Steps between C-alpha positions, in 0.01 A plus 500: 500500500604192307250239385667245723469727803135563423432128482677446834293772662180352366607155628570641846169678498319181402680301770418759764138514386468118526659514848252760626196322355633151591448397136745277311506424130572158342507318170502124428615372161273199450720345231834526682372503864715810553363723777582865553421677826543862595689585816172561693366156400800336666439706813126410503585129479763540770789393276807705581712364211386771263634439152471119521313316229164387632295238321136412485567237770659770716174688480274194558698391806435840652122471453312371807418128444126565547505756224707315238206327330329836453820648370549226241144543377544878475822464301338251258223748435747783449698297243170409328442872448201523732464854638533474879490734792772500766558199722567526870714221650741431784874449485737356755828682535823309578470608865155340525306825494164479318413800285206595281564617145293590200612402149411658166607351163479548126589265208751563225484299175763436234465576134303181446251577767639248748531588872849638553513645850301616796586827661345713770536632853465365856404721793554429869162554665582346840454827694174570324376150592595563862311827498198333338512215748517747790213702353292181462581407861397843626184479292420161647558637850273797427225272376536280804487799732190633320338161522573476870369853555184423298421186694578684823248767418248232397550301822488805723197642317281195546633375837307743715161450336550127456598451860190687606292254304686211652447646843126502444502136376723364771360708785140405423603136487633537856192683617282225355697228674514673836144629512350153437322395820473163665133484391605440139461137398812290446442467127453873455806572709707267282373685195597833652845364583546371145383819333708727723803283449461528123466881531809517717705279263402704195583825681827357615604412143411850385695651789796280399491630142508860626800411717676351198436812291625732772806284558583501129464872467673606817838665453791361706515812717137452601541144621716574796768249398722636775249368753495149348676223700815324383396146440685176427419413137587129534226434753237671289596300187486170698161586637349603163644203312369259765159659488487501118588130463143411605350709217739388225437168316743224583594487134666842542827499691544796733860545617686762701869583493620706794855581397549780751335484842471773762399756237270767626290766322294788623135421423180397669486119522147489356619694196785265429256209537277669245779542245607135528143366495414700189812390314466131594132495405600671171758230440253222585245631248774540237634146538169323468485133597871408485816697561729664751492806726825613660536762775857619554648728764845655479692821547622680188690808398304605195472785252206496256177668392172424681249311288211685669601862551782499233742687729863397511630378836812350654595370840490218754170318486312206648386306193183286510438324169185306407552300179267268312513266202179635352424668170685826567378850418484629146666820398156649424368436850818569700468884502149477657542236775520760780206700373213494746207284389701354210458119487525219249289274714146393427204701635465475877845338533672815615450875538834594343638651818744227594821623337388859553498433876843333474624812321356731768635296796849452354549866405351621831784306667756669267540180301501415129382221270683321218322271255675235287265333253455380144207338322457135605805505728361598836547815699710615797387787718791628703403720794781716639486665841775706657689302766385614846744599775680258725325616815158372389286257694285234346142619471236272636264359240267344750142522391569605143297210367241480768140546391253697701132568488490840328241627739475283811200551729609685814302530821742656748442861402277733705457856380207582724494867601745606226390790279657478157488751214536347153586728206498358148377648172385153395157464672505121475834478687380736773171305539690171511733615776211638701303178477802284577626701800155527652488115516773532764320771698659819362296811433587616146420819311596538131591795276553489127686831467794630706342844551190331641728305739675820616162664577374195689822467698515870588149479646610241760873411480503303830220273390715329233725228643662399170514613136512265201560692175574429136806672351374588151197730523382823335614839632706354786703182519484276803837637614376862470176419677692336786727806538197722536341279762823444693532877531169493682574184705867390486435164675237374255581140390495476119498210254584608144395262218610516139432296190818629339728804549846577362570746779337362817609194693518393867823690565377823335177479694680439830704819452170688490377340823288230330598170659237283340549424131322241284509398138173440323320265464494509878528169687225533755673300771808715466276808523333370819840419652638843412197684642524303825875561523459877450209519740677312775847648475403860565623564149867461560696704243836330549474246218261481205238226494516371148297234332657546160642164398775414257361448151435128462437421137360171368654260253425570142774429257526517129 
């Protein structure tokens, strides 16, 4: 083999190696501005005219404008002989494609020690960057899923016990109010009313917090989105904006832009109210004394990555944007804004559940959230819901903002002659129900263990007219206990109560023949009404009697 042939073979091998590794070599003569690129360098920069004579300006024009200052500084340091590591930067190919490359360089000097030329290699790392970006996205999704799972376990773990405590507080407040006789002096009666009202209000706030936690942690499949009505978004926005004007200073301008009307989404009206209220209150607090808040409705075809769950999505969406002219959200805070209990507000100014609830509601409705913000330039929350079908009907929002006495005094119930068996492993709950129901004439016996209840029922099954049982108990659950008793007496009316259960709801209970279902803390008036309904209807098993209400969470925005 001739020397010339050997050199050609080595050159071909070098070219092929550079092609495989996506690495190109280069040299820049500083004194003559003559630039030499290998074939692969031309390909990396997207220049097809291989063999042309590139210059330093050819190279600089290819560098992304945002990276040129860094590139100039790096080159200056290289010429100064400072030992540097590689530099990653972006280039723009002639077709507009943006690619990521990594450059390496070394300095040559002439016989007098003056800088003569820079030489080195450049490697196309675009695919690696895509892989790293995808890996980072998957990692963010995993962390978000783990966070949601953790808060879900936390919420579910405390909900049952906490709702039992609330039941004791709220129930005893009702008993106190209703057992006060006419012989009590007016001043004392006023004190009783005031004290019980404070108890009820405190319990209501605690119940609201539990509802928020459960709503945040609930997965979309568990929220029965398919059962939600299709509502007209425009009417909800108008109602919320009109209501919020009264609570926003006149120095803040609140505007709405309804670019597309007749847009419908599948969601409970009260939940969409909650999302808008939280975001507008957020904006109000961010703006301060002077500024603007804009609410915008439009339909958009969009492809992006959710700012809350970090999943990519694309499709036809109803877009609701709430923008403000406030201080914006810093890059340090932005990753945490949807974390439950995270807040930048002062003590007692918020529980940190506002945006967590927004997150839970939006994703339960198969929606997504985009955030556009910079320090000191305001923030825009864009809520995206899938467009609902054309056959929808506008959901009524009547009564959404009505206020009610949490526990109104009722006098129309008469349970005289009714024998009720109460089973609850929390003695205070069982005692409370016994005391309360006996005010209305019922005869109540209590058991604190399901096996004790089975033994008592087996001794005289016809004597029990109705069973009220807790779901979570030792040895046997309320569902299991009911199955045992229904085997003995299939027509026994049953009311199943639960502080929290991932597996039992009104529909599940109804399939087992349990047509009374209540969520703790039990509203005593609803309990009385349900007992009377079951007692007077000969326990009709056609449709379940359900007192489980849609989750109604309170306003607490960050």
